N, CA, C and O atoms as CSV, one atom per row, in Angstrom:
chain,resi,resn,atom,element,x,y,z
A,1,MET,N,N,-56.407,5.165,6.168
A,1,MET,CA,C,-55.387,4.816,7.026
A,1,MET,C,C,-54.061,5.614,6.862
A,1,MET,O,O,-54.174,6.424,5.942
A,2,GLU,N,N,-53.084,5.638,7.340
A,2,GLU,CA,C,-51.932,6.570,7.288
A,2,GLU,C,C,-50.936,5.410,7.467
A,2,GLU,O,O,-51.160,4.352,8.055
A,3,TYR,N,N,-49.626,5.847,6.765
A,3,TYR,CA,C,-48.209,4.866,6.856
A,3,TYR,C,C,-47.307,6.213,7.215
A,3,TYR,O,O,-47.189,7.262,6.582
A,4,PHE,N,N,-46.738,5.803,8.427
A,4,PHE,CA,C,-45.492,6.465,8.605
A,4,PHE,C,C,-44.231,5.745,8.257
A,4,PHE,O,O,-44.173,4.525,8.410
A,5,PHE,N,N,-43.227,6.419,7.802
A,5,PHE,CA,C,-42.287,5.532,7.406
A,5,PHE,C,C,-40.757,6.610,8.700
A,5,PHE,O,O,-40.445,7.785,8.896
A,6,LEU,N,N,-40.332,5.319,9.171
A,6,LEU,CA,C,-39.393,5.477,10.498
A,6,LEU,C,C,-38.296,4.557,10.050
A,6,LEU,O,O,-38.376,3.437,9.544
A,7,SER,N,N,-36.952,5.502,10.442
A,7,SER,CA,C,-35.689,4.855,10.160
A,7,SER,C,C,-35.505,3.473,11.204
A,7,SER,O,O,-35.693,3.851,12.361
A,8,PRO,N,N,-35.322,2.599,11.167
A,8,PRO,CA,C,-35.123,1.724,12.392
A,8,PRO,C,C,-34.586,2.185,13.540
A,8,PRO,O,O,-35.221,2.112,14.592
A,9,ASP,N,N,-33.541,2.634,13.486
A,9,ASP,CA,C,-33.209,3.461,14.693
A,9,ASP,C,C,-34.224,4.419,15.267
A,9,ASP,O,O,-34.027,4.756,16.434
A,10,GLU,N,N,-35.175,4.867,14.706
A,10,GLU,CA,C,-36.560,5.840,15.218
A,10,GLU,C,C,-37.724,4.719,15.682
A,10,GLU,O,O,-38.523,4.872,16.606
A,11,PHE,N,N,-37.603,3.494,14.752
A,11,PHE,CA,C,-38.627,2.393,15.317
A,11,PHE,C,C,-38.215,1.978,16.522
A,11,PHE,O,O,-39.027,2.062,17.443
A,12,ARG,N,N,-36.955,1.474,16.773
A,12,ARG,CA,C,-36.656,1.025,18.051
A,12,ARG,C,C,-36.937,1.733,19.296
A,12,ARG,O,O,-37.356,1.253,20.349
A,13,GLN,N,N,-36.611,3.091,18.990
A,13,GLN,CA,C,-36.822,4.631,20.103
A,13,GLN,C,C,-37.873,4.339,20.463
A,13,GLN,O,O,-38.204,4.083,21.621
A,14,ARG,N,N,-38.724,4.339,19.236
A,14,ARG,CA,C,-40.625,4.451,19.731
A,14,ARG,C,C,-40.711,2.973,20.665
A,14,ARG,O,O,-41.183,3.000,21.802
A,15,ILE,N,N,-40.238,1.795,20.090
A,15,ILE,CA,C,-40.334,0.838,20.873
A,15,ILE,C,C,-40.444,0.910,22.512
A,15,ILE,O,O,-41.392,0.942,23.297
A,16,GLU,N,N,-39.364,0.918,22.612
A,16,GLU,CA,C,-38.411,1.984,23.679
A,16,GLU,C,C,-39.100,2.292,24.842
A,16,GLU,O,O,-38.981,1.920,26.009
A,17,ALA,N,N,-40.302,3.518,23.918
A,17,ALA,CA,C,-40.868,4.613,24.933
A,17,ALA,C,C,-42.399,4.012,24.677
A,17,ALA,O,O,-43.454,4.602,24.907
A,18,GLY,N,N,-42.249,2.859,24.213
A,18,GLY,CA,C,-43.768,1.906,24.617
A,18,GLY,C,C,-45.136,2.495,23.635
A,18,GLY,O,O,-46.326,2.422,23.941
A,19,GLU,N,N,-44.522,3.105,22.345
A,19,GLU,CA,C,-45.518,3.896,21.393
A,19,GLU,C,C,-46.431,3.009,20.945
A,19,GLU,O,O,-47.614,3.335,21.033
A,20,PHE,N,N,-46.202,2.159,20.573
A,20,PHE,CA,C,-46.499,1.107,19.560
A,20,PHE,C,C,-47.452,0.331,20.357
A,20,PHE,O,O,-47.104,-0.219,21.402
A,21,LEU,N,N,-49.020,0.252,19.749
A,21,LEU,CA,C,-49.261,-0.970,20.388
A,21,LEU,C,C,-49.422,-2.608,19.697
A,21,LEU,O,O,-50.030,-3.578,20.150
A,22,GLU,N,N,-48.756,-2.486,18.651
A,22,GLU,CA,C,-48.252,-3.847,18.151
A,22,GLU,C,C,-47.142,-3.671,17.169
A,22,GLU,O,O,-47.088,-2.657,16.473
A,23,TYR,N,N,-46.144,-4.744,17.079
A,23,TYR,CA,C,-45.301,-4.203,15.991
A,23,TYR,C,C,-44.420,-5.519,15.619
A,23,TYR,O,O,-44.557,-6.510,16.336
A,24,GLU,N,N,-43.654,-5.553,14.683
A,24,GLU,CA,C,-43.383,-7.029,14.255
A,24,GLU,C,C,-41.904,-6.455,13.268
A,24,GLU,O,O,-41.910,-5.653,12.334
A,25,GLU,N,N,-40.748,-7.178,13.863
A,25,GLU,CA,C,-39.375,-6.950,13.038
A,25,GLU,C,C,-39.930,-8.033,11.494
A,25,GLU,O,O,-39.918,-9.228,11.785
A,26,VAL,N,N,-40.164,-7.881,10.715
A,26,VAL,CA,C,-40.429,-8.521,9.776
A,26,VAL,C,C,-39.315,-9.394,8.870
A,26,VAL,O,O,-39.322,-10.590,8.576
A,27,TYR,N,N,-38.235,-8.196,8.502
A,27,TYR,CA,C,-36.934,-8.867,8.353
A,27,TYR,C,C,-36.157,-8.046,9.349
A,27,TYR,O,O,-36.663,-7.518,10.340
A,28,THR,N,N,-34.779,-7.976,8.978
A,28,THR,CA,C,-34.064,-7.796,9.562
A,28,THR,C,C,-33.887,-6.232,9.498
A,28,THR,O,O,-33.490,-5.902,8.380
A,29,ASP,N,N,-34.082,-5.038,10.458
A,29,ASP,CA,C,-34.593,-3.846,10.276
A,29,ASP,C,C,-35.169,-3.190,9.477
A,29,ASP,O,O,-34.830,-2.045,9.180
A,30,ARG,N,N,-36.480,-4.011,8.817
A,30,ARG,CA,C,-37.523,-3.882,8.575
A,30,ARG,C,C,-38.727,-4.176,9.287
A,30,ARG,O,O,-39.271,-5.280,9.253
A,31,TYR,N,N,-39.168,-3.135,9.967
A,31,TYR,CA,C,-40.335,-3.165,11.249
A,31,TYR,C,C,-41.783,-2.526,10.547
A,31,TYR,O,O,-41.790,-1.603,9.732
A,32,TYR,N,N,-42.695,-3.063,10.933
A,32,TYR,CA,C,-44.082,-2.297,10.843
A,32,TYR,C,C,-44.681,-2.817,12.171
A,32,TYR,O,O,-44.501,-3.741,12.964
A,33,GLY,N,N,-45.531,-1.685,11.993
A,33,GLY,CA,C,-46.204,-1.389,13.858
A,33,GLY,C,C,-47.344,-0.679,13.416
A,33,GLY,O,O,-47.696,-0.421,12.265
A,34,THR,N,N,-47.841,-0.416,14.442
A,34,THR,CA,C,-49.005,0.380,15.097
A,34,THR,C,C,-49.175,1.122,16.003
A,34,THR,O,O,-49.476,0.769,17.143
A,35,LEU,N,N,-48.959,2.581,15.517
A,35,LEU,CA,C,-49.204,3.652,17.197
A,35,LEU,C,C,-50.201,4.090,17.572
A,35,LEU,O,O,-51.111,4.702,17.013
A,36,LYS,N,N,-49.928,3.580,19.122
A,36,LYS,CA,C,-50.861,4.073,20.187
A,36,LYS,C,C,-51.833,5.404,19.297
A,36,LYS,O,O,-52.993,5.417,18.884
A,37,SER,N,N,-50.938,6.231,19.270
A,37,SER,CA,C,-51.093,7.913,19.149
A,37,SER,C,C,-52.280,7.886,17.881
A,37,SER,O,O,-53.419,8.291,18.116
A,38,GLN,N,N,-51.992,7.504,16.882
A,38,GLN,CA,C,-52.931,6.994,15.761
A,38,GLN,C,C,-54.199,6.586,16.168
A,38,GLN,O,O,-55.267,7.196,16.120
A,39,VAL,N,N,-53.932,5.460,16.581
A,39,VAL,CA,C,-55.289,4.784,16.694
A,39,VAL,C,C,-56.469,5.632,17.684
A,39,VAL,O,O,-57.693,5.650,17.555
A,40,ASP,N,N,-55.545,6.353,18.765
A,40,ASP,CA,C,-56.293,7.102,19.698
A,40,ASP,C,C,-57.029,8.351,19.243
A,40,ASP,O,O,-58.072,8.893,19.609
A,41,ASN,N,N,-56.171,8.601,18.372
A,41,ASN,CA,C,-56.568,10.025,17.384
A,41,ASN,C,C,-57.730,9.864,16.987
A,41,ASN,O,O,-58.629,10.596,17.402
A,42,GLN,N,N,-57.962,8.856,16.085
A,42,GLN,CA,C,-59.068,8.115,15.346
A,42,GLN,C,C,-60.386,7.882,16.066
A,42,GLN,O,O,-61.454,8.399,15.736
A,43,LEU,N,N,-60.181,6.958,17.193
A,43,LEU,CA,C,-61.134,6.760,18.167
A,43,LEU,C,C,-61.798,8.007,18.982
A,43,LEU,O,O,-62.902,8.054,19.524
A,44,GLN,N,N,-60.819,8.965,18.903
A,44,GLN,CA,C,-61.500,10.198,19.675
A,44,GLN,C,C,-62.011,11.146,18.329
A,44,GLN,O,O,-62.647,12.175,18.561
A,45,GLU,N,N,-61.799,10.874,17.362
A,45,GLU,CA,C,-62.649,11.297,16.262
A,45,GLU,C,C,-64.081,10.654,16.073
A,45,GLU,O,O,-64.926,11.109,15.303
A,46,GLY,N,N,-64.262,9.434,16.947
A,46,GLY,CA,C,-65.541,8.647,16.850
A,46,GLY,C,C,-65.173,7.591,15.807
A,46,GLY,O,O,-66.068,6.753,15.696
A,47,GLU,N,N,-64.124,7.383,15.013
A,47,GLU,CA,C,-63.819,6.491,14.012
A,47,GLU,C,C,-63.761,4.868,14.522
A,47,GLU,O,O,-63.155,4.596,15.559
A,48,ASN,N,N,-64.363,3.920,13.806
A,48,ASN,CA,C,-63.800,2.429,14.080
A,48,ASN,C,C,-62.640,2.369,13.452
A,48,ASN,O,O,-62.247,2.884,12.405
A,49,VAL,N,N,-62.137,1.662,14.241
A,49,VAL,CA,C,-60.553,0.916,13.806
A,49,VAL,C,C,-60.541,-0.530,13.264
A,49,VAL,O,O,-61.419,-1.214,13.789
A,50,VAL,N,N,-59.846,-1.126,12.430
A,50,VAL,CA,C,-59.821,-2.076,11.592
A,50,VAL,C,C,-58.629,-2.430,11.488
A,50,VAL,O,O,-58.049,-1.836,10.579
A,51,PHE,N,N,-57.735,-3.489,12.300
A,51,PHE,CA,C,-56.739,-3.697,11.735
A,51,PHE,C,C,-56.708,-5.458,11.499
A,51,PHE,O,O,-57.384,-6.378,11.959
A,52,ASP,N,N,-55.514,-5.370,10.501
A,52,ASP,CA,C,-55.687,-6.214,10.094
A,52,ASP,C,C,-53.991,-6.997,9.842
A,52,ASP,O,O,-53.277,-6.931,8.842
A,53,VAL,N,N,-53.708,-7.795,11.311
A,53,VAL,CA,C,-52.501,-8.039,12.005
A,53,VAL,C,C,-52.268,-9.301,11.981
A,53,VAL,O,O,-53.044,-10.106,11.465
A,54,ASP,N,N,-51.206,-9.603,12.521
A,54,ASP,CA,C,-50.655,-11.412,12.744
A,54,ASP,C,C,-51.611,-11.426,14.201
A,54,ASP,O,O,-52.270,-10.571,14.793
A,55,VAL,N,N,-51.287,-12.958,14.438
A,55,VAL,CA,C,-52.080,-12.934,16.337
A,55,VAL,C,C,-51.401,-12.381,16.723
A,55,VAL,O,O,-51.769,-11.284,17.142
A,56,HIS,N,N,-49.807,-12.795,16.861
A,56,HIS,CA,C,-49.403,-11.584,17.982
A,56,HIS,C,C,-49.746,-10.116,18.059
A,56,HIS,O,O,-49.826,-9.502,19.124
A,57,GLY,N,N,-49.946,-9.590,16.860
A,57,GLY,CA,C,-50.454,-8.264,17.309
A,57,GLY,C,C,-51.755,-7.936,17.522
A,57,GLY,O,O,-52.185,-6.974,18.158
A,58,GLY,N,N,-52.605,-9.140,16.723
A,58,GLY,CA,C,-54.324,-9.095,17.623
A,58,GLY,C,C,-54.586,-9.693,18.749
A,58,GLY,O,O,-55.771,-9.815,19.062
A,59,CYS,N,N,-53.652,-10.154,19.534
A,59,CYS,CA,C,-53.757,-10.487,20.980
A,59,CYS,C,C,-52.747,-9.350,21.761
A,59,CYS,O,O,-52.664,-9.331,22.989
A,60,ARG,N,N,-52.019,-8.442,20.919
A,60,ARG,CA,C,-51.967,-7.432,22.165
A,60,ARG,C,C,-52.536,-6.187,21.703
A,60,ARG,O,O,-52.138,-5.196,22.317
A,61,ILE,N,N,-53.432,-5.976,20.705
A,61,ILE,CA,C,-54.027,-5.180,20.654
A,61,ILE,C,C,-55.418,-5.345,21.696
A,61,ILE,O,O,-55.725,-4.400,22.422
A,62,LYS,N,N,-55.990,-6.255,21.698
A,62,LYS,CA,C,-56.869,-7.015,22.441
A,62,LYS,C,C,-56.609,-6.244,23.886
A,62,LYS,O,O,-57.085,-5.189,24.305
A,63,GLU,N,N,-55.752,-7.095,24.435
A,63,GLU,CA,C,-55.081,-6.834,26.021
A,63,GLU,C,C,-55.118,-5.008,25.909
A,63,GLU,O,O,-55.790,-4.371,26.720
A,64,HIS,N,N,-54.633,-4.589,25.248
A,64,HIS,CA,C,-54.690,-3.198,25.421
A,64,HIS,C,C,-56.016,-2.125,25.334
A,64,HIS,O,O,-56.077,-1.009,25.850
A,65,TYR,N,N,-56.775,-2.629,24.739
A,65,TYR,CA,C,-58.268,-2.224,24.669
A,65,TYR,C,C,-58.989,-2.974,25.559
A,65,TYR,O,O,-59.892,-2.359,26.127
A,66,GLY,N,N,-58.826,-4.302,25.885
A,66,GLY,CA,C,-60.293,-5.047,26.619
A,66,GLY,C,C,-61.573,-5.106,25.743
A,66,GLY,O,O,-61.510,-5.376,24.543
A,67,ASN,N,N,-62.448,-4.910,26.228
A,67,ASN,CA,C,-63.673,-5.428,25.523
A,67,ASN,C,C,-64.068,-4.170,25.041
A,67,ASN,O,O,-65.284,-4.024,24.918
A,68,ARG,N,N,-63.375,-3.263,24.749
A,68,ARG,CA,C,-63.445,-1.828,23.977
A,68,ARG,C,C,-62.598,-2.820,22.392
A,68,ARG,O,O,-62.229,-2.080,21.480
A,69,ALA,N,N,-62.421,-3.986,22.245
A,69,ALA,CA,C,-62.030,-3.961,21.395
A,69,ALA,C,C,-62.715,-5.419,20.629
A,69,ALA,O,O,-63.045,-6.240,21.485
A,70,MET,N,N,-62.898,-5.733,19.641
A,70,MET,CA,C,-63.486,-7.232,19.362
A,70,MET,C,C,-62.167,-7.937,18.419
A,70,MET,O,O,-61.714,-7.341,17.442
A,71,SER,N,N,-61.774,-8.945,18.759
A,71,SER,CA,C,-60.484,-9.675,17.703
A,71,SER,C,C,-61.217,-10.938,17.154
A,71,SER,O,O,-61.763,-11.829,17.804
A,72,ILE,N,N,-61.097,-10.801,15.771
A,72,ILE,CA,C,-61.496,-11.615,14.280
A,72,ILE,C,C,-60.638,-12.383,14.388
A,72,ILE,O,O,-59.516,-11.895,14.255
A,73,PHE,N,N,-60.721,-14.133,14.714
A,73,PHE,CA,C,-59.647,-14.664,13.865
A,73,PHE,C,C,-60.061,-15.604,12.658
A,73,PHE,O,O,-60.699,-16.615,12.953
A,74,ILE,N,N,-59.815,-15.410,11.566
A,74,ILE,CA,C,-60.006,-16.141,10.382
A,74,ILE,C,C,-59.284,-17.819,9.808
A,74,ILE,O,O,-58.064,-17.968,9.736
A,75,GLN,N,N,-59.961,-18.592,9.561
A,75,GLN,CA,C,-59.236,-19.589,9.747
A,75,GLN,C,C,-59.555,-20.352,8.328
A,75,GLN,O,O,-60.612,-20.201,7.715
A,76,PRO,N,N,-58.253,-21.369,7.819
A,76,PRO,CA,C,-58.922,-21.917,6.932
A,76,PRO,C,C,-59.529,-23.358,7.485
A,76,PRO,O,O,-59.407,-23.864,8.601
A,77,PRO,N,N,-60.300,-23.891,6.186
A,77,PRO,CA,C,-61.290,-24.840,6.837
A,77,PRO,C,C,-60.215,-26.383,7.709
A,77,PRO,O,O,-60.351,-27.278,8.543
A,78,SER,N,N,-59.418,-25.927,6.968
A,78,SER,CA,C,-58.399,-27.396,7.316
A,78,SER,C,C,-56.925,-26.957,6.987
A,78,SER,O,O,-56.994,-26.079,6.127
A,79,ILE,N,N,-55.537,-27.235,7.350
A,79,ILE,CA,C,-54.441,-27.448,6.753
A,79,ILE,C,C,-54.149,-27.998,5.102
A,79,ILE,O,O,-53.338,-27.557,4.288
A,80,ASP,N,N,-55.104,-29.088,4.970
A,80,ASP,CA,C,-55.105,-29.468,3.774
A,80,ASP,C,C,-55.872,-28.716,2.728
A,80,ASP,O,O,-55.641,-29.054,1.567
A,81,ALA,N,N,-56.622,-27.890,2.899
A,81,ALA,CA,C,-57.749,-27.099,2.202
A,81,ALA,C,C,-56.709,-25.947,2.160
A,81,ALA,O,O,-56.521,-25.515,1.023
A,82,LEU,N,N,-55.809,-25.203,3.402
A,82,LEU,CA,C,-55.192,-24.502,2.618
A,82,LEU,C,C,-53.969,-24.287,1.796
A,82,LEU,O,O,-53.612,-23.343,1.091
A,83,ARG,N,N,-53.241,-25.843,2.195
A,83,ARG,CA,C,-51.820,-26.099,1.318
A,83,ARG,C,C,-52.764,-26.303,0.007
A,83,ARG,O,O,-52.238,-25.570,-0.830
A,84,GLU,N,N,-53.627,-26.780,-0.452
A,84,GLU,CA,C,-54.384,-26.762,-1.855
A,84,GLU,C,C,-54.623,-25.449,-2.473
A,84,GLU,O,O,-54.388,-25.262,-3.667
A,85,ARG,N,N,-55.085,-24.530,-1.692
A,85,ARG,CA,C,-55.265,-22.998,-2.409
A,85,ARG,C,C,-53.929,-22.411,-2.359
A,85,ARG,O,O,-53.947,-21.290,-2.868
A,86,LEU,N,N,-52.519,-22.833,-1.838
A,86,LEU,CA,C,-51.357,-22.066,-1.810
A,86,LEU,C,C,-50.921,-22.695,-3.117
A,86,LEU,O,O,-50.455,-21.984,-4.007
A,87,ILE,N,N,-51.066,-24.123,-3.279
A,87,ILE,CA,C,-50.708,-24.924,-4.768
A,87,ILE,C,C,-51.203,-24.462,-6.176
A,87,ILE,O,O,-50.614,-24.352,-7.251
A,88,GLY,N,N,-52.609,-24.211,-5.756
A,88,GLY,CA,C,-53.597,-23.971,-6.698
A,88,GLY,C,C,-52.948,-22.436,-7.582
A,88,GLY,O,O,-52.749,-22.241,-8.781
A,89,ARG,N,N,-52.707,-21.313,-6.059
A,89,ARG,CA,C,-52.662,-20.270,-7.061
A,89,ARG,C,C,-50.677,-20.308,-8.031
A,89,ARG,O,O,-50.150,-19.605,-8.893
A,90,ALA,N,N,-50.378,-21.124,-7.490
A,90,ALA,CA,C,-48.731,-21.006,-8.615
A,90,ALA,C,C,-48.053,-19.883,-7.827
A,90,ALA,O,O,-47.241,-19.332,-8.570
A,91,THR,N,N,-48.071,-19.364,-6.679
A,91,THR,CA,C,-47.174,-17.826,-6.581
A,91,THR,C,C,-46.331,-18.162,-5.960
A,91,THR,O,O,-45.391,-17.368,-5.920
A,92,ASP,N,N,-46.182,-19.441,-5.171
A,92,ASP,CA,C,-44.807,-19.753,-4.498
A,92,ASP,C,C,-44.312,-20.854,-4.554
A,92,ASP,O,O,-45.099,-21.763,-4.819
A,93,ALA,N,N,-42.337,-21.350,-4.259
A,93,ALA,CA,C,-41.940,-21.959,-4.464
A,93,ALA,C,C,-42.615,-23.291,-3.754
A,93,ALA,O,O,-43.391,-22.902,-2.881
A,94,PRO,N,N,-42.584,-24.534,-3.826
A,94,PRO,CA,C,-42.741,-25.939,-2.713
A,94,PRO,C,C,-42.414,-25.636,-1.105
A,94,PRO,O,O,-43.063,-26.059,-0.148
A,95,GLU,N,N,-41.233,-24.790,-1.073
A,95,GLU,CA,C,-40.378,-24.700,0.165
A,95,GLU,C,C,-41.066,-23.360,0.915
A,95,GLU,O,O,-41.131,-23.261,2.140
A,96,VAL,N,N,-41.564,-22.355,-0.017
A,96,VAL,CA,C,-42.230,-21.426,0.924
A,96,VAL,C,C,-43.569,-21.610,0.952
A,96,VAL,O,O,-44.186,-20.941,1.781
A,97,ILE,N,N,-44.413,-22.638,-0.016
A,97,ILE,CA,C,-45.528,-22.865,0.664
A,97,ILE,C,C,-45.380,-24.067,1.855
A,97,ILE,O,O,-46.466,-24.331,2.372
A,98,GLU,N,N,-44.469,-24.681,2.273
A,98,GLU,CA,C,-44.443,-25.785,3.606
A,98,GLU,C,C,-44.027,-24.691,4.807
A,98,GLU,O,O,-44.369,-24.915,5.968
A,99,GLN,N,N,-43.210,-23.404,4.420
A,99,GLN,CA,C,-43.416,-22.441,5.261
A,99,GLN,C,C,-44.528,-22.039,5.501
A,99,GLN,O,O,-44.969,-22.324,6.615
A,100,ARG,N,N,-45.252,-21.372,4.724
A,100,ARG,CA,C,-46.305,-20.796,5.258
A,100,ARG,C,C,-47.470,-21.574,6.008
A,100,ARG,O,O,-48.272,-21.181,6.855
A,101,ILE,N,N,-47.302,-22.727,5.449
A,101,ILE,CA,C,-48.283,-24.092,6.244
A,101,ILE,C,C,-47.787,-24.297,7.758
A,101,ILE,O,O,-48.491,-24.538,8.738
A,102,ALA,N,N,-46.177,-24.115,7.687
A,102,ALA,CA,C,-45.830,-24.566,9.129
A,102,ALA,C,C,-46.257,-22.841,10.348
A,102,ALA,O,O,-46.363,-22.910,11.573
A,103,ARG,N,N,-46.375,-21.837,9.714
A,103,ARG,CA,C,-46.763,-20.546,10.178
A,103,ARG,C,C,-48.328,-20.439,10.571
A,103,ARG,O,O,-48.820,-19.989,11.606
A,104,ALA,N,N,-48.943,-20.974,9.464
A,104,ALA,CA,C,-49.805,-21.723,9.830
A,104,ALA,C,C,-50.654,-21.961,10.846
A,104,ALA,O,O,-51.498,-21.332,11.485
A,105,GLU,N,N,-50.021,-23.463,10.808
A,105,GLU,CA,C,-50.056,-24.219,11.877
A,105,GLU,C,C,-49.983,-23.757,13.522
A,105,GLU,O,O,-50.801,-23.944,14.423
A,106,TYR,N,N,-48.828,-23.163,13.529
A,106,TYR,CA,C,-48.439,-22.029,14.717
A,106,TYR,C,C,-49.498,-21.137,14.746
A,106,TYR,O,O,-49.975,-21.132,15.881
A,107,GLU,N,N,-50.017,-20.458,14.076
A,107,GLU,CA,C,-50.967,-19.637,14.158
A,107,GLU,C,C,-52.596,-19.915,14.812
A,107,GLU,O,O,-53.226,-19.285,15.661
A,108,LEU,N,N,-52.915,-21.029,14.083
A,108,LEU,CA,C,-53.938,-21.555,14.847
A,108,LEU,C,C,-54.172,-22.218,16.018
A,108,LEU,O,O,-55.243,-22.670,16.422
A,109,SER,N,N,-52.909,-22.250,16.627
A,109,SER,CA,C,-52.814,-22.422,18.167
A,109,SER,C,C,-53.387,-21.317,18.994
A,109,SER,O,O,-53.753,-21.441,20.163
A,110,PHE,N,N,-53.448,-19.835,18.024
A,110,PHE,CA,C,-53.481,-18.896,18.591
A,110,PHE,C,C,-55.219,-18.773,18.706
A,110,PHE,O,O,-55.682,-18.185,19.684
A,111,ALA,N,N,-55.913,-19.208,17.926
A,111,ALA,CA,C,-57.797,-19.205,17.495
A,111,ALA,C,C,-58.461,-18.995,18.860
A,111,ALA,O,O,-59.192,-18.006,18.927
A,112,PRO,N,N,-58.351,-19.656,19.825
A,112,PRO,CA,C,-59.493,-19.453,21.430
A,112,PRO,C,C,-58.883,-18.433,21.904
A,112,PRO,O,O,-59.622,-17.913,22.740
A,113,LYS,N,N,-57.862,-17.844,21.799
A,113,LYS,CA,C,-57.675,-16.132,22.331
A,113,LYS,C,C,-58.468,-14.747,21.757
A,113,LYS,O,O,-58.477,-13.618,22.249
A,114,PHE,N,N,-58.933,-15.102,20.899
A,114,PHE,CA,C,-59.938,-14.078,19.549
A,114,PHE,C,C,-61.572,-14.619,20.258
A,114,PHE,O,O,-62.068,-15.642,20.730
A,115,ASP,N,N,-61.932,-13.313,19.988
A,115,ASP,CA,C,-63.402,-13.326,20.069
A,115,ASP,C,C,-64.061,-14.284,19.775
A,115,ASP,O,O,-64.635,-15.081,20.518
A,116,THR,N,N,-63.976,-14.227,18.149
A,116,THR,CA,C,-64.776,-14.372,17.272
A,116,THR,C,C,-63.917,-15.380,16.362
A,116,THR,O,O,-62.712,-15.145,16.273
A,117,VAL,N,N,-64.419,-16.422,15.720
A,117,VAL,CA,C,-63.614,-17.395,14.816
A,117,VAL,C,C,-64.448,-17.955,13.718
A,117,VAL,O,O,-65.359,-18.779,13.805
A,118,ILE,N,N,-63.871,-17.235,12.458
A,118,ILE,CA,C,-64.640,-17.543,11.004
A,118,ILE,C,C,-63.990,-18.570,10.169
A,118,ILE,O,O,-62.880,-18.323,9.698
A,119,ILE,N,N,-64.415,-19.397,10.001
A,119,ILE,CA,C,-63.456,-20.436,9.296
A,119,ILE,C,C,-64.304,-20.270,7.808
A,119,ILE,O,O,-65.496,-20.306,7.501
A,120,ASN,N,N,-63.110,-20.083,7.112
A,120,ASN,CA,C,-62.896,-19.084,5.554
A,120,ASN,C,C,-62.921,-20.504,4.663
A,120,ASN,O,O,-61.914,-21.058,4.222
A,121,ASP,N,N,-64.172,-20.923,4.516
A,121,ASP,CA,C,-64.297,-22.562,3.562
A,121,ASP,C,C,-65.278,-22.356,2.632
A,121,ASP,O,O,-65.662,-23.313,1.958
A,122,ASP,N,N,-66.008,-20.664,2.400
A,122,ASP,CA,C,-66.902,-20.260,1.640
A,122,ASP,C,C,-66.792,-18.619,1.800
A,122,ASP,O,O,-67.280,-17.937,2.701
A,123,LEU,N,N,-66.120,-18.242,0.825
A,123,LEU,CA,C,-65.314,-16.705,1.021
A,123,LEU,C,C,-66.593,-15.694,1.113
A,123,LEU,O,O,-66.389,-14.511,1.389
A,124,GLU,N,N,-68.071,-16.236,0.848
A,124,GLU,CA,C,-69.217,-15.089,0.788
A,124,GLU,C,C,-69.769,-15.188,2.064
A,124,GLU,O,O,-70.187,-14.196,2.662
A,125,LYS,N,N,-69.808,-16.559,2.622
A,125,LYS,CA,C,-70.169,-16.902,3.931
A,125,LYS,C,C,-69.488,-16.166,4.954
A,125,LYS,O,O,-70.064,-15.423,5.749
A,126,ALA,N,N,-68.123,-16.404,4.921
A,126,ALA,CA,C,-67.140,-16.191,5.825
A,126,ALA,C,C,-67.270,-13.955,5.479
A,126,ALA,O,O,-67.131,-13.103,6.356
A,127,VAL,N,N,-67.452,-13.793,4.526
A,127,VAL,CA,C,-67.718,-12.150,4.986
A,127,VAL,C,C,-68.502,-11.693,5.429
A,127,VAL,O,O,-68.307,-10.778,6.229
A,128,GLU,N,N,-70.297,-12.315,4.973
A,128,GLU,CA,C,-71.246,-12.484,5.582
A,128,GLU,C,C,-71.137,-12.370,7.015
A,128,GLU,O,O,-71.661,-11.498,7.708
A,129,GLU,N,N,-70.173,-13.641,7.524
A,129,GLU,CA,C,-69.912,-14.100,9.134
A,129,GLU,C,C,-69.718,-12.423,9.681
A,129,GLU,O,O,-70.494,-11.642,10.231
A,130,THR,N,N,-68.803,-12.355,9.392
A,130,THR,CA,C,-67.466,-11.027,9.481
A,130,THR,C,C,-68.319,-9.870,9.812
A,130,THR,O,O,-68.529,-9.307,10.886
A,131,LEU,N,N,-68.781,-9.644,8.551
A,131,LEU,CA,C,-69.798,-8.232,8.847
A,131,LEU,C,C,-70.879,-8.527,9.700
A,131,LEU,O,O,-71.145,-7.488,10.305
A,132,THR,N,N,-71.640,-9.450,10.046
A,132,THR,CA,C,-72.496,-9.197,10.947
A,132,THR,C,C,-72.161,-9.545,12.076
A,132,THR,O,O,-73.008,-9.598,12.967
A,133,ALA,N,N,-70.469,-9.956,12.374
A,133,ALA,CA,C,-69.961,-9.956,13.999
A,133,ALA,C,C,-69.783,-8.395,14.264
A,133,ALA,O,O,-70.336,-7.768,15.168
A,134,ILE,N,N,-68.882,-7.870,13.280
A,134,ILE,CA,C,-68.909,-6.576,13.727
A,134,ILE,C,C,-70.015,-5.472,13.869
A,134,ILE,O,O,-70.232,-4.594,14.704
A,135,LYS,N,N,-70.508,-5.801,12.932
A,135,LYS,CA,C,-72.112,-5.118,13.104
A,135,LYS,C,C,-72.500,-5.208,14.820
A,135,LYS,O,O,-72.554,-4.417,15.762
A,136,GLU,N,N,-72.676,-6.351,14.641
A,136,GLU,CA,C,-73.295,-6.594,16.188
A,136,GLU,C,C,-72.277,-6.108,17.452
A,136,GLU,O,O,-72.815,-5.627,18.449
A,137,PHE,N,N,-71.098,-6.210,17.413
A,137,PHE,CA,C,-70.197,-5.719,18.001
A,137,PHE,C,C,-70.266,-3.966,18.648
A,137,PHE,O,O,-70.206,-3.478,19.777
A,138,ILE,N,N,-70.444,-3.331,17.059
A,138,ILE,CA,C,-70.291,-2.152,17.375
A,138,ILE,C,C,-71.819,-1.703,17.558
A,138,ILE,O,O,-72.012,-0.488,17.511
A,139,SER,N,N,-72.741,-2.393,17.725
A,139,SER,CA,C,-74.226,-1.876,18.129
A,139,SER,C,C,-74.233,-2.145,19.692
A,139,SER,O,O,-75.304,-2.171,20.298
A,140,LEU,N,N,-73.274,-2.304,20.200
A,140,LEU,CA,C,-73.547,-2.582,21.816
A,140,LEU,C,C,-73.420,-1.460,22.832
A,140,LEU,O,O,-73.625,-1.682,24.026
């Protein structure tokens, strides 16, 4: 994986030019995204590319590559279980936890748009299911 650091103006210019598969302005003038050219270079080299992106990015990548891409949605067993995990980590203030819960509830509405949904109720099982899905897709 390579990171490219661009100024906000250069990032916006590249957005305008359609150079990103997906992107997000996470904070004011703090962009993150995936350059089409980088992914295409890796694919031409025969590499498989794995993305860890938000639901919007996942949908955009799937739209761009169609059946040449597989999208996997990793889902918590429930909102209550997610809340318990976040509280148990004790790394976020209560208001931050509630913001994350609200975001998760929103993102859960995107699950049907993904090819595969993995419920992360048992980490080892979720990892196994994910690897199986990827291996099956790659072998097609």
